[in-house]
LUMPA-287392 format. One line per 4 residues: for each residue z, x negated, y of N, C-alpha, C, O. Coordinates in Angstrom, 2 decimals. Layout:
<nodes>
Z,X,Y,Z,X,Y,Z,X,Y,Z,X,Y  ... .
</nodes>
This chain:
<nodes>
83.74,-67.76,72.35,82.63,-67.00,72.56,81.25,-67.59,71.17,80.37,-67.01,70.53  81.59,-68.51,71.22,80.20,-69.32,70.15,80.56,-68.46,68.93,79.59,-67.98,68.34  82.13,-68.10,68.29,82.16,-67.11,67.27,81.39,-65.56,67.46,80.72,-64.96,66.62  81.61,-65.30,68.36,80.60,-63.74,68.77,79.30,-64.15,68.88,78.50,-63.25,68.62 .
78.87,-65.09,69.16,77.58,-65.92,69.02,76.35,-65.15,67.57,75.41,-64.40,67.32  77.63,-66.37,66.92,77.20,-66.45,65.19,77.12,-65.16,64.80,76.11,-64.53,64.50  78.38,-64.75,64.82,78.46,-62.90,64.62,77.37,-62.50,64.61,76.82,-62.27,63.53  76.60,-62.25,66.12,75.69,-61.30,65.68,74.81,-61.91,65.70,74.08,-60.92,65.58 .
73.83,-63.04,65.76,73.20,-63.74,64.95,72.94,-62.87,63.74,72.06,-62.05,63.47  74.20,-63.39,62.99,74.21,-63.34,61.61,73.53,-61.84,61.33,72.82,-61.77,60.32  73.67,-60.68,62.11,73.49,-59.66,61.91,72.06,-59.09,61.67,71.51,-58.32,60.89  71.72,-59.92,62.83,70.31,-60.01,62.92,69.70,-60.79,61.33,69.42,-60.07,60.37 .
69.59,-62.02,61.28,69.96,-62.82,59.78,70.06,-62.02,58.69,69.15,-61.97,57.86  71.01,-61.42,58.60,71.04,-60.66,57.29,70.85,-59.13,57.14,71.54,-58.49,56.35  69.69,-58.44,58.09,69.37,-56.77,58.14,68.85,-56.80,56.90,67.94,-57.53,56.52  69.30,-56.16,56.41,68.89,-56.09,54.83,67.68,-55.27,54.92,66.84,-55.93,54.31 .
67.17,-54.25,55.31,65.42,-54.33,55.33,64.51,-55.80,55.62,64.71,-56.99,55.88  63.27,-54.74,55.36,62.24,-55.90,55.86,62.07,-55.38,57.27,62.09,-54.24,57.73  61.94,-56.31,57.68,61.91,-55.96,59.37,60.34,-55.50,59.79,60.00,-54.63,60.60  59.37,-56.56,58.81,57.67,-55.50,58.71,57.35,-54.39,58.55,56.23,-53.94,58.81 .
58.52,-53.62,57.99,57.85,-52.51,56.99,58.15,-51.19,58.26,59.15,-50.65,58.73  56.71,-51.07,58.44,57.58,-49.86,59.87,58.39,-48.71,59.75,58.83,-48.06,60.69  58.66,-48.38,57.97,60.08,-47.16,58.19,61.00,-47.68,58.50,61.80,-47.05,59.18  61.31,-49.21,58.12,63.32,-49.40,58.91,63.32,-49.84,60.26,64.24,-50.50,60.73 .
61.44,-49.22,61.43,61.81,-49.79,62.35,63.13,-49.24,63.55,63.80,-49.81,64.41  63.03,-48.17,63.14,64.22,-47.23,63.65,65.28,-48.40,63.18,65.54,-49.15,64.12  66.01,-48.76,61.84,66.89,-49.45,61.74,67.06,-51.05,62.60,68.03,-51.67,63.03  65.39,-51.31,62.56,65.98,-52.34,63.16,66.06,-52.04,64.65,67.06,-52.30,65.31 .
65.10,-51.54,65.10,65.72,-51.32,66.76,67.31,-51.27,67.17,67.71,-51.94,68.12  68.14,-50.48,66.44,69.19,-49.92,66.77,70.19,-51.66,66.67,71.03,-52.16,67.43  69.62,-52.08,65.49,70.65,-53.85,64.84,69.80,-54.26,66.43,70.64,-54.08,67.32  68.48,-54.73,67.02,68.63,-55.12,67.83,69.13,-55.33,68.74,69.77,-56.31,69.13 .
68.69,-53.66,69.53,69.19,-53.53,70.97,71.06,-53.66,70.81,71.86,-53.56,71.74  71.33,-53.88,69.57,72.93,-54.04,69.89,73.23,-55.70,70.05,74.08,-56.15,70.82  72.49,-56.41,69.30,72.47,-57.81,69.14,72.52,-57.52,70.93,73.50,-57.42,71.66  71.34,-57.43,71.19,71.26,-57.79,72.99,72.32,-57.54,73.85,72.88,-58.34,74.59 .
72.67,-55.75,73.61,74.03,-55.33,74.16,75.19,-56.27,74.40,75.84,-56.39,75.44  75.43,-57.27,72.61,76.28,-58.09,72.75,75.98,-59.08,74.04,76.24,-59.20,75.24  75.47,-59.52,73.26,74.94,-61.31,74.23,75.27,-61.27,75.69,75.71,-62.14,76.43  74.80,-59.53,75.99,74.69,-59.51,77.39,75.87,-59.57,78.08,76.10,-60.18,79.12 .
76.82,-58.66,77.21,78.46,-58.94,77.10,78.61,-60.59,77.15,78.84,-61.26,78.15  78.39,-61.11,75.69,78.97,-62.51,75.77,77.86,-62.82,77.06,76.85,-62.31,76.58  77.62,-63.16,77.89,76.97,-63.73,79.15,77.33,-63.76,79.85,77.49,-64.81,80.48  77.94,-61.86,80.50,78.70,-61.85,81.09,79.94,-62.55,81.35,80.24,-63.22,82.34 .
80.56,-62.31,80.42,82.62,-63.06,79.70,82.28,-64.47,80.10,83.11,-65.11,80.74  81.16,-64.97,79.78,80.98,-66.35,79.40,81.02,-67.03,80.81,81.75,-67.99,81.05  79.65,-66.09,82.31,79.84,-66.40,83.36,81.31,-66.67,83.70,81.78,-67.74,84.09  82.12,-65.24,83.45,83.20,-65.07,84.13,84.33,-66.05,83.90,85.25,-66.25,84.70 .
84.12,-66.87,82.24,85.29,-67.51,82.39,84.76,-68.89,83.03,85.55,-69.84,82.96  83.71,-69.08,83.54,83.36,-70.90,84.05,84.10,-70.61,85.58,84.76,-71.43,86.23  83.80,-69.24,85.92,83.80,-69.00,87.18,85.62,-69.12,87.44,85.86,-69.59,88.55  86.81,-68.81,86.65,87.54,-68.77,86.30,88.14,-70.19,86.42,88.86,-70.64,87.31 .
87.60,-70.84,85.14,87.96,-72.27,85.28,87.75,-73.11,85.84,88.17,-74.21,85.50  87.10,-72.93,86.81,86.49,-73.57,88.25,87.81,-73.59,89.10,88.73,-74.39,89.27  87.47,-72.23,89.60,88.18,-72.28,90.24,90.18,-72.05,90.32,90.83,-72.05,91.36  90.71,-71.88,88.97,92.09,-72.46,88.60,92.88,-73.36,87.70,94.03,-73.80,87.65 .
91.60,-73.47,86.89,92.20,-74.81,85.94,91.75,-76.27,86.28,92.55,-77.20,86.20  90.75,-76.40,86.57,90.62,-77.62,87.02,90.88,-78.22,88.26,90.25,-77.93,89.28  92.10,-79.33,88.23,92.99,-80.04,89.64,91.91,-80.93,90.24,91.94,-81.08,91.46  91.01,-81.51,89.58,90.60,-82.37,90.81,88.78,-82.83,90.69,88.47,-83.25,89.58 .
87.76,-82.77,91.61,86.41,-82.77,91.45,86.17,-83.84,90.79,84.97,-83.81,90.51  86.51,-84.53,90.49,86.01,-85.82,89.27,86.42,-84.99,87.50,85.47,-84.90,86.73  87.66,-84.52,87.09,87.33,-83.73,86.30,86.47,-82.33,85.76,86.23,-82.08,84.57  86.09,-81.53,86.89,85.20,-80.46,87.24,84.16,-81.16,87.30,83.51,-80.89,86.29 .
83.36,-82.28,88.21,82.25,-82.72,87.51,82.20,-83.36,85.61,81.46,-82.84,84.77  82.87,-84.18,85.41,83.10,-84.57,83.95,82.44,-83.51,83.39,81.38,-83.55,82.77  83.30,-82.29,83.69,83.16,-81.20,82.78,81.64,-80.56,82.53,80.99,-80.26,81.53  81.40,-80.52,84.10,79.62,-79.91,83.88,78.85,-80.83,83.17,78.22,-80.39,82.21 .
78.76,-82.36,83.54,77.89,-82.66,83.13,77.93,-83.20,81.46,77.11,-83.87,80.83  79.04,-82.70,81.11,78.83,-82.17,79.57,77.94,-81.04,79.36,77.61,-80.93,78.19  77.38,-80.02,80.29,76.86,-79.32,79.95,75.54,-79.10,80.34,74.93,-78.05,80.14  74.97,-80.37,81.08,73.67,-80.28,81.31,72.43,-80.75,80.01,71.25,-80.46,80.15 .
72.82,-81.32,79.07,71.71,-81.75,78.58,72.03,-79.87,77.20,71.53,-79.89,76.07  72.76,-78.77,77.62,72.72,-77.87,76.64,71.95,-76.64,77.27,72.09,-76.15,78.39  70.96,-76.20,76.09,70.17,-75.13,76.43,71.45,-73.88,75.80,72.10,-73.47,74.83  71.06,-73.71,77.49,71.80,-72.00,77.44,71.03,-70.94,77.87,69.94,-71.16,78.40 .
71.62,-69.34,77.65,70.82,-68.41,79.00,70.65,-68.71,80.11,71.20,-69.80,80.24  70.09,-68.31,81.32,69.72,-68.48,82.31,70.91,-68.00,83.31,71.11,-68.54,84.40  71.55,-67.07,82.89,72.63,-67.00,83.68,73.31,-67.44,83.51,74.08,-67.35,84.46  73.86,-68.34,82.33,74.92,-69.08,82.31,75.10,-70.54,82.69,76.15,-71.13,82.94 .
73.37,-71.21,82.67,72.80,-72.39,83.58,72.75,-72.38,84.44,72.87,-73.47,85.00  72.54,-71.12,85.30,72.59,-70.72,86.88,74.23,-70.75,87.52,74.45,-71.22,88.64  75.24,-70.21,86.70,76.35,-70.21,87.26,76.96,-71.62,87.09,77.92,-71.88,87.83  76.47,-72.72,86.07,77.08,-73.67,85.91,76.59,-74.67,86.91,77.38,-75.57,87.15 .
75.32,-74.71,87.62,74.54,-75.58,88.47,75.51,-75.15,89.88,75.81,-76.06,90.65  76.04,-73.62,90.19,76.54,-72.99,91.36,77.75,-74.23,91.27,78.24,-74.59,92.34  78.09,-74.70,90.33,79.74,-75.15,90.48,79.62,-76.66,90.92,80.52,-77.30,91.47  78.45,-77.12,90.62,78.20,-78.08,91.49,78.94,-78.11,93.58,79.42,-78.81,94.47 .
78.69,-77.37,93.38,79.12,-76.73,95.13,80.82,-76.57,95.36,81.41,-76.86,96.40  81.26,-76.19,94.48,82.85,-75.70,94.11,83.66,-77.65,94.13,84.81,-78.06,94.30  82.43,-78.29,93.87,83.22,-79.23,92.79,83.11,-80.12,94.47,84.06,-80.70,94.99  81.85,-80.04,95.01,82.30,-80.83,96.21,82.57,-80.00,97.60,82.31,-80.47,98.70 .
83.18,-78.60,97.39,84.00,-77.86,98.07,86.00,-79.05,97.79,86.75,-79.42,98.69  86.16,-79.27,96.30,87.52,-79.56,95.88,87.46,-80.97,96.78,88.26,-81.21,97.68  86.33,-81.89,96.36,86.23,-83.19,96.92,86.33,-83.64,98.16,86.84,-84.74,98.38  85.76,-82.72,99.31,86.18,-82.53,100.53,87.38,-82.15,101.01,87.72,-82.51,102.14 .
88.21,-81.38,100.24,89.37,-81.70,100.15,90.58,-82.66,99.93,91.69,-82.83,100.43  89.86,-83.18,99.00,90.72,-84.48,98.42,90.60,-85.65,99.28,91.46,-86.51,99.45  89.52,-85.61,99.76,89.13,-86.64,101.02,89.67,-86.14,102.04,89.82,-87.14,102.75  90.16,-85.08,102.75,90.83,-84.70,103.70,92.25,-85.01,103.40,92.93,-85.37,104.36 .
92.82,-84.92,102.20,94.39,-85.26,101.15,94.74,-86.77,101.98,95.49,-87.18,102.87  93.81,-87.23,101.17,94.30,-88.53,101.48,93.75,-89.24,102.79,94.39,-90.26,103.05  92.83,-88.99,103.60,92.75,-88.89,104.85,94.37,-88.46,105.37,94.74,-89.45,106.00  95.14,-87.74,105.38,96.18,-87.43,105.83,97.03,-88.54,105.47,97.45,-89.43,106.22 .
97.29,-88.35,103.86,98.45,-89.37,103.50,97.91,-91.13,104.06,98.69,-92.05,104.31  96.84,-91.18,104.13,96.52,-92.58,105.15,97.79,-92.18,106.74,98.98,-92.46,106.86  97.30,-91.80,107.23,97.86,-90.93,108.67,98.61,-91.50,108.85,98.82,-92.57,109.43  99.39,-90.42,108.06,101.10,-90.43,107.99,102.24,-91.71,107.86,103.30,-91.81,108.47 .
101.64,-92.66,106.85,102.14,-94.30,106.31,101.83,-95.48,106.64,102.31,-96.58,106.40  100.59,-94.94,107.47,99.82,-96.13,107.71,100.83,-97.48,108.27,100.74,-98.69,108.08  101.77,-96.65,109.03,102.75,-97.39,109.91,103.90,-97.70,109.56,104.73,-98.16,110.34  104.17,-97.40,107.91,105.23,-97.40,107.56,104.91,-96.98,105.98,105.21,-95.95,105.38 .
104.10,-98.30,105.48,103.20,-98.45,104.12,104.21,-98.58,103.13,104.91,-99.58,103.31  104.55,-97.77,101.99,104.79,-97.67,100.41,104.32,-98.65,100.26,103.12,-98.79,100.02  105.33,-99.77,100.37,105.24,-101.27,99.97,105.58,-101.08,98.25,106.72,-100.76,97.92  104.25,-101.33,96.96,104.82,-101.50,95.69,105.86,-102.38,95.52,106.23,-103.01,96.51 .
106.48,-102.57,94.32,107.97,-103.02,93.74,107.53,-104.49,93.74,106.38,-104.73,93.38  108.31,-105.44,94.09,108.42,-106.63,94.32,106.63,-107.31,94.83,105.88,-107.89,94.05  106.42,-107.08,95.91,104.85,-107.22,96.22,105.53,-106.76,98.06,106.08,-105.81,98.62  104.86,-108.64,98.51,105.08,-108.95,99.60,104.71,-107.63,100.40,104.38,-106.60,99.82 .
104.84,-107.85,102.77,104.54,-106.50,102.88,102.59,-106.83,103.26,101.79,-105.91,103.06  102.21,-107.94,103.68,100.96,-107.70,103.86,99.94,-107.18,102.86,99.34,-106.13,102.68  100.01,-108.34,102.32,99.65,-107.67,100.54,99.89,-106.38,100.02,98.96,-105.65,99.66  101.08,-106.05,99.96,101.61,-104.63,99.86,100.84,-103.44,100.48,100.55,-102.39,99.90 .
100.56,-103.78,101.78,100.25,-102.93,102.49,98.27,-103.25,102.34,97.67,-102.18,102.40  97.62,-104.11,102.23,96.39,-104.19,101.58,96.55,-103.33,100.16,96.17,-102.16,100.11  97.06,-103.92,99.13,97.20,-102.59,97.68,96.89,-101.71,97.84,95.89,-101.28,97.27  97.80,-100.79,98.93,98.30,-99.63,99.31,96.84,-98.58,99.33,96.58,-97.62,98.60 .
96.05,-99.17,100.46,95.44,-98.62,100.85,93.75,-98.92,100.09,92.65,-98.39,100.22  94.31,-100.06,99.27,93.02,-100.46,98.93,92.93,-99.36,97.42,91.90,-98.92,96.92  94.65,-99.06,96.83,94.69,-97.45,96.04,94.30,-96.40,96.53,93.70,-95.66,95.76  94.43,-96.05,97.64,93.57,-94.85,98.56,91.88,-95.14,98.33,91.22,-94.15,98.02 .
91.46,-95.89,98.40,89.95,-96.37,98.48,89.39,-95.85,96.94,88.36,-95.27,96.60  90.34,-96.25,96.34,90.26,-96.44,94.73,89.70,-94.93,94.40,88.59,-94.72,93.92  90.92,-93.65,94.84,91.03,-92.42,94.39,89.48,-91.83,94.69,88.74,-91.20,93.93  89.27,-92.28,96.07,88.13,-91.33,96.74,87.06,-92.21,96.83,86.44,-92.29,97.90 .
86.77,-92.83,95.93,85.73,-93.64,95.30,85.30,-93.53,94.07,84.19,-93.87,93.67  86.20,-93.04,93.41,85.59,-92.63,91.75,84.88,-91.66,91.94,83.69,-91.70,91.64  85.38,-90.70,92.40,85.02,-89.29,92.25,83.13,-89.30,92.54,82.31,-88.79,91.78  82.84,-89.99,93.77,81.65,-90.04,94.39,80.81,-91.15,93.88,79.62,-91.28,94.14 .
81.53,-91.96,93.15,80.63,-93.09,92.19,80.08,-92.41,90.88,78.96,-92.63,90.41  81.13,-91.46,90.29,80.30,-90.35,89.08,79.19,-89.53,90.45,78.01,-89.87,90.36  79.45,-88.77,91.35,78.42,-88.40,91.57,77.18,-88.29,92.16,76.67,-87.21,92.47  76.62,-89.52,92.34,75.52,-90.21,92.01,74.52,-90.80,90.80,73.64,-91.64,90.60 .
75.22,-89.88,90.22,74.60,-90.17,88.90,73.55,-88.55,89.14,72.52,-88.25,88.54  74.15,-87.91,90.01,73.15,-86.31,89.80,72.86,-86.77,91.92,73.33,-86.11,92.84  72.09,-87.87,92.02,72.08,-88.12,93.57,72.19,-86.68,94.25,73.31,-86.54,94.76  71.29,-85.47,94.41,70.62,-84.23,94.79,71.81,-83.55,95.25,71.77,-82.96,96.33 .
72.90,-83.55,94.53,73.78,-82.82,95.07,74.56,-83.39,96.35,75.06,-82.65,97.20  74.61,-84.71,96.40,75.03,-84.93,97.82,74.24,-85.03,98.71,74.64,-85.11,99.87  72.62,-85.05,98.35,71.82,-84.82,99.54,71.06,-83.52,100.40,70.57,-83.38,101.52  71.28,-82.57,99.02,70.41,-81.08,98.69,71.67,-79.67,99.20,71.44,-78.62,99.80 .
72.92,-80.21,98.67,73.99,-79.16,98.99,75.00,-79.94,100.24,75.65,-80.98,100.29  74.76,-78.96,101.05,75.92,-78.98,102.59,77.06,-79.19,102.36,77.36,-79.97,103.27  78.03,-79.03,101.70,79.03,-79.87,101.37,78.99,-81.40,100.48,79.86,-82.27,100.40  77.80,-81.35,99.94,77.51,-83.04,99.14,77.30,-83.43,100.06,77.86,-84.53,100.08 .
76.46,-83.16,101.63,75.91,-84.05,102.97,77.35,-84.43,103.50,77.60,-85.51,104.03  78.25,-83.41,103.28,79.44,-83.76,104.45,80.31,-84.15,103.35,81.44,-84.53,103.65  80.01,-84.13,102.24,81.31,-85.47,101.49,81.11,-86.74,101.56,81.98,-87.59,101.34  79.49,-87.04,102.00,79.13,-88.64,101.80,79.39,-88.76,103.11,79.93,-89.84,103.36 .
79.18,-87.93,104.23,79.61,-88.70,105.20,80.85,-88.42,105.60,80.93,-88.59,106.82  82.05,-87.99,105.02,83.54,-88.24,105.08,83.90,-89.29,104.01,84.98,-89.87,103.91  83.08,-89.40,103.43,84.06,-90.60,102.27,83.46,-92.02,103.46,84.11,-92.93,103.99  82.13,-91.71,103.53,82.34,-93.31,104.78,82.58,-93.57,105.45,82.60,-94.77,105.71 .
83.13,-92.29,106.59,84.21,-92.64,107.47,85.65,-93.17,107.03,86.34,-94.02,107.58  85.83,-92.66,106.23,87.26,-92.61,105.47,87.65,-94.14,105.02,88.69,-94.77,105.19  86.34,-94.52,104.34,85.94,-95.42,103.56,86.09,-96.60,104.30,86.73,-97.61,104.02  85.33,-96.28,105.39,85.28,-97.58,106.56,86.96,-97.75,107.65,87.73,-98.65,108.00 .
86.86,-96.72,107.77,88.45,-96.58,108.66,89.80,-97.06,107.45,90.95,-96.75,107.74  89.55,-97.71,106.32,90.59,-97.99,105.60,90.55,-99.88,105.64,91.24,-100.79,106.10  89.11,-99.69,104.73,88.42,-101.49,105.08,88.16,-102.52,106.12,88.66,-103.64,106.25  87.06,-101.75,106.97,86.48,-102.50,107.90,87.93,-102.72,109.44,88.15,-103.54,110.34 .
88.55,-101.44,108.92,90.01,-101.67,110.39,91.05,-101.99,110.00,91.62,-103.06,110.26  91.69,-100.53,108.90,92.93,-101.31,108.29,93.33,-102.40,107.20,94.48,-102.83,107.17  92.56,-102.74,106.51,92.48,-103.60,106.01,91.82,-104.65,106.28,92.11,-105.47,105.42  91.11,-105.08,106.99,90.59,-106.29,108.02,91.41,-106.34,109.08,90.85,-107.18,109.77 .
92.62,-105.90,109.81,93.01,-105.85,110.57,94.50,-106.32,110.09,95.24,-107.04,110.75  94.72,-105.90,109.12,96.02,-106.65,108.05,96.00,-107.70,108.26,96.73,-108.40,108.96  94.31,-108.14,107.10,94.25,-109.61,106.98,94.44,-110.87,107.87,94.88,-111.98,107.55  93.84,-110.26,109.44,93.69,-110.94,109.98,94.64,-111.60,110.58,94.73,-112.83,110.65 .
95.60,-110.56,111.18,97.08,-110.12,111.57,97.42,-111.63,110.75,97.45,-112.65,111.43  97.71,-111.71,108.99,98.36,-112.15,107.99,97.69,-113.73,108.20,98.37,-114.76,108.27  96.47,-113.68,108.27,95.73,-114.86,108.90,96.77,-116.01,109.71,97.60,-116.89,109.46  96.06,-115.30,110.91,96.16,-115.97,112.31,97.92,-116.61,111.91,98.17,-117.75,111.52 .
99.31,-115.12,112.24,100.29,-115.41,111.84,101.21,-116.78,111.11,102.08,-117.44,111.67  100.59,-116.97,109.41,100.81,-116.64,108.36,100.68,-118.69,108.44,101.44,-119.53,107.95  99.57,-118.85,109.14,98.55,-120.34,109.67,99.66,-121.02,110.27,100.24,-122.07,110.01  99.82,-120.01,111.25,100.54,-121.13,112.68,102.26,-121.28,112.12,103.02,-122.23,112.32 .
102.55,-119.89,111.32,104.08,-120.40,110.95,103.81,-120.94,109.69,104.88,-121.32,109.23  103.08,-121.12,109.07,103.41,-122.50,108.00,103.22,-123.77,108.36,103.86,-124.65,107.79  102.31,-124.07,109.40,102.56,-125.46,109.92,103.71,-125.35,110.46,104.52,-126.19,110.07  104.02,-124.70,111.14,105.66,-125.13,112.50,106.67,-125.33,111.15,107.33,-126.37,111.26 .
106.97,-124.53,109.83,107.86,-124.61,109.06,107.53,-125.21,108.34,108.30,-124.97,107.41  106.49,-126.31,107.86,106.10,-127.44,107.06,106.60,-129.02,107.76,106.74,-130.11,107.20  106.82,-128.59,109.27,106.86,-129.59,110.57,107.85,-129.81,110.44,108.02,-131.01,110.69  108.93,-129.22,110.09,110.32,-129.47,110.61,111.22,-130.61,109.18,110.73,-130.83,108.07 .
112.42,-131.09,109.65,112.84,-131.97,109.16,113.35,-131.37,107.55,113.43,-130.18,107.24  113.62,-132.34,106.83,113.71,-132.07,105.00,114.95,-130.99,105.05,114.90,-129.80,104.73  116.16,-131.81,105.59,117.31,-131.50,105.43,117.70,-130.96,107.06,117.08,-131.40,108.03  118.59,-130.16,107.16,119.43,-129.68,108.21,121.25,-130.23,107.65,121.64,-130.55,106.53 .
121.69,-130.18,108.39,122.80,-130.31,108.73,124.07,-129.84,109.70,123.96,-129.28,110.79  125.16,-130.15,109.09,126.07,-129.35,110.02,127.91,-129.68,109.66,128.43,-129.97,108.58  128.46,-129.51,110.86,129.86,-129.52,110.36,130.70,-128.49,109.72,130.23,-127.40,109.40  131.87,-128.79,109.55,132.84,-127.52,108.65,134.27,-127.97,108.29,134.62,-128.70,107.37 .
134.91,-127.47,109.09,136.48,-128.27,108.76,136.49,-129.94,108.46,136.67,-130.65,107.46  136.18,-130.19,109.98,135.62,-132.09,109.72,135.06,-132.41,109.06,135.19,-133.61,108.86  133.85,-131.57,108.08,133.20,-132.17,106.79,131.58,-132.05,107.48,131.28,-130.92,107.88  130.71,-132.95,107.60,129.47,-132.91,107.52,128.97,-132.15,106.47,129.52,-132.29,105.38 .
128.14,-131.46,106.57,126.94,-130.68,105.02,125.90,-130.91,105.76,125.83,-130.94,106.99  124.83,-131.13,104.73,123.73,-130.97,104.32,122.99,-130.05,103.41,123.36,-129.97,102.24  121.58,-129.05,104.03,121.19,-128.52,103.18,119.39,-128.41,102.91,118.72,-128.59,103.93  118.91,-128.23,102.10,117.64,-128.19,101.86,117.14,-127.73,103.01,118.14,-127.12,103.37 .
116.10,-127.50,104.15,115.86,-126.61,104.97,114.09,-126.15,104.63,113.14,-126.02,105.40  114.19,-126.04,103.39,113.27,-124.97,102.97,113.02,-123.50,103.47,113.39,-122.59,102.72  112.44,-123.18,104.63,112.44,-121.68,104.95,111.74,-120.74,103.90,110.61,-120.94,103.44  112.71,-119.54,103.55,112.09,-118.74,102.29,110.75,-118.12,102.64,110.00,-117.64,101.80 .
110.47,-118.18,104.15,109.41,-117.00,104.37,107.75,-117.59,103.92,106.68,-116.99,103.95  108.12,-119.12,103.47,107.25,-119.88,102.94,106.69,-119.18,101.43,105.59,-118.80,101.02  108.09,-119.25,100.86,107.51,-118.35,99.74,106.73,-117.06,99.09,105.98,-116.83,98.14  107.43,-116.28,100.30,106.33,-114.63,100.94,104.79,-115.84,101.25,103.65,-115.36,101.23 .
104.91,-116.64,101.39,103.20,-116.07,102.01,102.98,-117.05,101.08,101.76,-116.92,100.99  103.28,-118.01,100.27,102.73,-118.03,98.91,102.26,-117.38,97.71,101.33,-117.59,96.94  103.68,-116.08,97.83,102.58,-115.29,96.91,102.35,-114.16,97.69,102.85,-113.21,97.09  101.75,-113.72,98.91,100.94,-112.83,99.42,99.38,-113.80,99.29,98.33,-113.16,99.20 .
99.36,-114.90,99.30,98.05,-115.49,99.00,97.82,-116.00,97.66,96.80,-116.67,97.56  98.41,-115.86,96.76,97.96,-115.61,95.64,97.49,-114.30,95.58,96.40,-114.28,95.02  97.93,-113.02,96.00,97.40,-112.01,95.79,95.92,-111.67,96.49,94.88,-111.17,96.05  96.47,-112.34,98.20,95.00,-112.48,98.45,93.90,-112.32,98.11,93.03,-111.47,98.30 .
94.06,-113.71,97.28,92.90,-114.62,96.95,92.47,-113.70,95.74,91.42,-113.11,95.51  93.77,-113.81,94.99,92.70,-112.55,93.53,91.89,-111.94,93.89,90.93,-111.91,93.11  91.74,-111.11,95.14,91.13,-109.98,95.55,89.69,-110.20,96.19,88.69,-109.50,96.29  90.07,-111.56,96.60,88.58,-112.58,96.98,88.55,-112.51,98.66,87.47,-112.39,99.24 .
90.23,-112.63,99.64,90.08,-112.64,100.18,90.41,-113.89,101.20,91.54,-114.10,101.64  88.99,-114.88,101.58,88.98,-115.28,102.29,90.48,-116.97,102.91,90.54,-117.47,104.03  91.31,-117.32,101.72,92.29,-117.80,102.81,92.15,-119.51,103.38,91.69,-120.55,102.91  92.86,-119.10,104.69,92.76,-119.95,105.00,92.74,-121.60,104.62,93.79,-120.95,104.61 .
92.67,-123.05,104.30,92.97,-123.74,104.03,94.50,-124.11,103.79,95.14,-124.35,102.76  94.71,-124.06,104.66,96.33,-124.83,105.19,97.00,-124.19,104.12,97.60,-124.94,103.34  97.03,-123.07,103.93,97.76,-122.20,103.17,97.89,-122.09,101.39,98.73,-121.86,100.52  95.88,-122.58,101.57,95.68,-122.87,100.37,96.04,-124.02,99.57,95.99,-124.03,98.34 .
96.49,-125.22,100.45,97.25,-126.66,99.93,98.65,-126.33,99.69,99.29,-126.93,98.83  99.23,-125.28,100.48,100.26,-125.19,100.50,101.50,-124.33,99.75,102.73,-124.28,99.77  99.97,-123.44,98.84,100.28,-122.12,97.35,100.07,-123.28,95.93,100.59,-123.34,94.82  99.02,-124.14,96.64,98.45,-125.37,95.54,100.02,-126.31,94.96,100.14,-126.95,93.91 .
101.31,-126.05,96.28,101.73,-127.41,95.77,103.13,-126.68,95.51,104.25,-127.15,95.34  102.66,-125.39,95.55,104.41,-124.41,95.84,105.17,-125.69,94.01,106.15,-126.35,94.36  104.89,-125.87,92.96,105.21,-126.06,91.90,106.34,-127.36,92.29,107.49,-127.43,91.87  105.58,-128.45,93.31,105.84,-129.74,93.44,106.96,-129.44,94.59,107.82,-130.33,94.57 .
107.22,-128.33,95.70,108.14,-127.87,96.08,109.37,-127.68,95.69,110.46,-128.18,95.98  108.97,-126.79,94.92,110.19,-126.76,93.84,111.19,-127.74,93.24,112.42,-127.66,93.21  110.28,-128.79,92.70,110.48,-129.40,92.31,111.68,-130.65,93.14,112.54,-131.46,92.83  111.15,-130.22,94.06,111.44,-131.23,95.18,113.22,-130.26,95.64,114.21,-130.99,95.71 .
113.38,-129.15,95.84,113.99,-128.70,96.17,115.33,-129.01,94.92,116.46,-129.49,94.96  114.53,-128.50,94.00,115.93,-128.41,93.24,116.42,-129.98,92.89,117.35,-130.03,92.08  116.00,-131.02,93.31,116.47,-132.39,93.59,117.13,-132.97,94.41,117.72,-134.02,94.15  117.15,-132.38,95.59,117.64,-132.32,96.45,119.00,-131.84,96.93,119.95,-132.45,97.41 .
118.76,-130.43,96.61,120.19,-129.41,95.62,121.29,-130.16,94.64,122.14,-129.50,94.05 .
</nodes>
């Protein structure tokens, strides 16, 4: 399209005769009318290209919004500018679809969370829910650079409401509940495990044996505490103290073994 525009401009610039000479007016009119016809054709094809691109090629609202932003300061013809401005509605419709997809994903796996490899269960669930929040938050953070699309376009108003509702469901309900359960359960369990005897004994084939009585669950609690602390959770003092003494515990276990 750019090449075609330049070619048509070049025809005007390289008009062989004096455009201010009345004798050459007929030739100039033919040249200029041809220019206007060509430019109208280019404008139509460009608006069609924009429409097709947004409908078929851009697979995310974030990418589509980024593309629109690249054109925001470009001076262009009114028809093309209007077509670009109209595409904000398409972006927001796509974002609403993405919100629906993420909500369906959350509802499908909220009770059987796909835990990242080598991550404890509770903190893994929280990490999973936060990954969903990140995926829905990144686009809307970009949309706020053009706040009118969230307040003046119906699809934008709906997108803002849907985002707030889903974000609250993920953070104030799911994540908060998961952390509260982890805090209550593990504080009591950690105290109980640390109150146990250091060694446990038994008999086999007439021989008495002794083993270190360190519950493996304490290691899980420590790992989860470290992760949850990194993401800003308020870890109970009891668990913090246990986590801080992890190296000492491991050293004692090695010596006793």
